[in-house]
N, C-alpha and C positions, 0 to 999 in steps of 0.2 A: 202776907204783905210783901210788896216790892218797892213801893214809893216811900220816901222818907221826907220828913218835914211837914209843913202845913201851909195853909193859905190858899188863895185863889190860883186858878190856872189861866194861862193866856188862851183865850178862845177866839181871837181875832180872825184866824184862818179856818175856823171850824163852824159849820152850820148844819141845820137839820134839813131833811128832805123827805119826800114821800108823795105818793099819789100820782106818779107819772104814768106814761103809757106803757104799752107792751114792749117786749124785748126786740131790739134791733140788732145790728151788727156791732159787736164790741171789738175794739182794736186790740192787737197784741199788747199784752201787759196785764191780762187777767192774772191774779195771784194765786192764792191758796185754794181757790174754788174747785169744785168738782171737775175732773178732767173731761167727763162726758159733756158737761155743760159748756166748757171752753171749746171743745171740738164742734159742738152744735153752733156756738156763736161764730166760729170761723166761717161756717157755711151758711150763716144767716137763718138758722133754724131756731124756732122757739124752744129753749131747753125744757120748758114746762111740759111740752108734749112728750118728752123722753123721760123726765124724772117724775112726772105725775104732779108736779107743782103747778100753780096757777101761772098762766102766761101773761096776764094783765091784771091791773087793779092791785088791791092791797089785801093782806090777810085780815082775818077777823080780829086778831090781837094787835094789829098794827097801830102805830101812833102817827098823828099827822105832824107836819113839819114844825108847826108852832109849838106843839108839845115837846118835840125833841129839842127845839131851840131853847125852850125854857129850861129843860134839864141840863143842856150844855152850859148855859150861863150860870147855873147854880153849882157847877163842878168846882171842887177843891181837891187839893192833893189827898186829903183824908178820904174823901169820897172815892177817889180813884182806886183805893184798895178794896172797895166793896161793890162798886157799881160799874157795869160793863161800859156804858157810854162814857163815864168820866175816866175810865181806864184808857179808852181810845184817845181821849183828849190829852191826858197826861203823857201818854206815849208819844203823841205828836210833838208835845213840848220838848221832851227829851231828845227825840230824833232831830228836831230843828237845832237844838243846842249842840248835839254831837256833830251833825253834818256841816254846820256853819264853821266848826273848828277843823274839820277834816278835809273840806273841799273849798278851794278858792272859787269865789263867784257863786256860791250856793244861794239859791233863792227858795224859800219854803213853798211847798205846794198848798193848795186848798184841800180841805177834808170835808166830805159831806157824809153825815151819819143819817141813813135813811131807813124807812120801814115800808115793806111791801113792794114798791116800785119807784123808779126815779128816772128822770130824763137827764142825759149827759151829753157832752160834746161828741161822744163816740156812738151815740144811739141811746135807746131806752133799755132799761134793765129791771129785773125783779130780784127778789131775795134769792131766787134759785141760782142766780149768777154767781153768788159768792163775792168776796171782796175783790176789787179790781182797781186798777189805775187807768185813767183816761188821759193820754198825752195831749189830746186836742184841747182840753180845758185845764190841764195840769192839776187834776183833782183826783184824790184817792177816795174811794167809795166803800162804805162799810154798813152792812145791816147786822147789828149785834146778835140777831138770832142765829147767825152762822156759827157762833161758838158752840152752841148746843149741837148743831149738826156735825160739827167737827168731832165732837166727843163720840157721837154715834158711829162715825167713820173709823174710830179707833185712836183718834188723837186725844190730846188733853185739853181741858178747858181751864187749866191752871192759869194764874195771872201772866207768867212769863210766856207761856205758849200763846196766849191771846196777843201779847205785845209783839211776839215774833211775827204774827200775821200782819200786824200794822207795819212793822219794820220792813217786811218783805215788800209791801206795796210802796212804801217810801223808797225802797231800793229801786223800784221802777222809775220813780221820779228822778233819782240820781242818774239813772241810765238815760232818761230823756234829756237831761242837761248835758251829759257827756257825749251823746250821739249813739250810745250802745243800743238803745231801744230801736232806733231807726236802722242800724246795721242789722240787728236781729230780724227785723221785719223783711229785709231784703233776702234773707237766707232761708226762708221757708218756715212753715208752721208745724210740720210733723217730721218725726224721724229722730234717731238717737244723736245725730250731730246737727240737727236743725237749728235755725236761729232761735226758735221758740225755746228749745231746751237750754241753749246757751244763755238766753236772757233770764230764764227762770232760775237756773242754778247760780248765775251771778247775783240775782236779787237775794237768794238765800245767803250767799257769801256776804253781801253788803249788810244784811240783817245781822249776821254774826259780828261784823265790824262794829255796828251800833252796840250790840250787847257787850262787847269787850270794853267800850268806852263809857257805857251808860252808868256804871257804878264807881267811876274814878274821878278824882279831883274834888276840890272843896265845894263845887256847885252841883255835883252829881245828884240827879233826882232819884236814882234807884239805890236802895240798900245793897250792900255787897251780895252778889249773886251766889247761890249755892249750887253744888253739883246736882242736888235733887231738882232744883228749878231748871237747870240746863237739860236734865233728863226729860222733863216734860216737853221741851222743844224738840229733842231728838225723837221722842215718841210721836209727836205731831208731824215732823218732817217725814218719818217713815210711813205714817198713815196716808199721806197725800202724794206718795211716789206713784208714778204711772203704773209700775208693775204691781204695787199693792192694790190699787183701785181696780185695775183690769183683771187681776187674778192670775191663775196658773197659765192661762193661754195668752198672756200679755205678749203683744207683738211690738218690738222696739220701733218698727217703722211707723207706728201710730202714736208714738210718744210725743208729748207737748211740754212736759215739765221735768222729765228725768226720773230715774229710778229712786226708790227709797234710799238706797245706799249712797247714790250721788247727792241727793238733797242733804243728807246728814253730813257727808264729807265736805261739801262746800260751805255749809253753815259753820262747820268746825274750822275750816280754813280761815274764815273771817274772824271767828271768835278767838282762835288761838293766836292769831297774828295782830289783830286790830289794824291791819294795813289794807286799805282798799286796792292797792296795787296788786295784791295777791289774788284778787278776784277776777282776773282776766280770763274768763272762760272762752274767749274768742282766740286766744293764743295757743290753744292746745286741742288735740283730739282725744286726749286722755281725760275724758270727763268723768 
């Protein structure tokens, strides 16, 4: 368990989706998804043709948007401890609570929980895309089946690890509000010091800031976090580092998200300080 208390969740900014078209070009801001998928998306290639996944349509086990919507509306804090969709919803509630306190002028993003495929302001996407944030429609997109895929990649499917994925995408929304996302887009999509790597590492740091504040104060939604729970985030951050995914022959010139060590380091910077000002990955080349 990570969430404490009981009662309904605020679902006003969360909706279900699914059944959209094939994959188009997704803007910078893809989160913890497969690096190979993100590279494909940068060049307008259907990632399904690379990963073996379907490029269009929905999976055999997919839910339609009305089914997902019904599940979202039934979510409670209690269900968030056992149900992936409700855990996403509860995490968005916690994130909005924390960021409204930490950032002047914060406005919540929308969140769409989809199955199979979805149309977005940045183009169409499928489950193969992984979680991502679209700045064009200020929406974070999640297909819950990604969590099982993340575990296959060597990450954790523990509750806090899943919440880290959501917090990372919300980090991109914070960047969209501050202008950091736009700055990163102007600095290139590949390379160890590229805008993409700086954006992704900063989003990890901002996820750490959320984790620091998520269990503090009388209205905190999360129970006190344990070191074992933090370890599941570290495990996940390592699993989705560029060098981990690309293997022994990893070439930093092709990086889009940063190394495993960098991702862990920047999450830790945010988590240990709780200060978003410590997350300025654009102010240093020591990433």
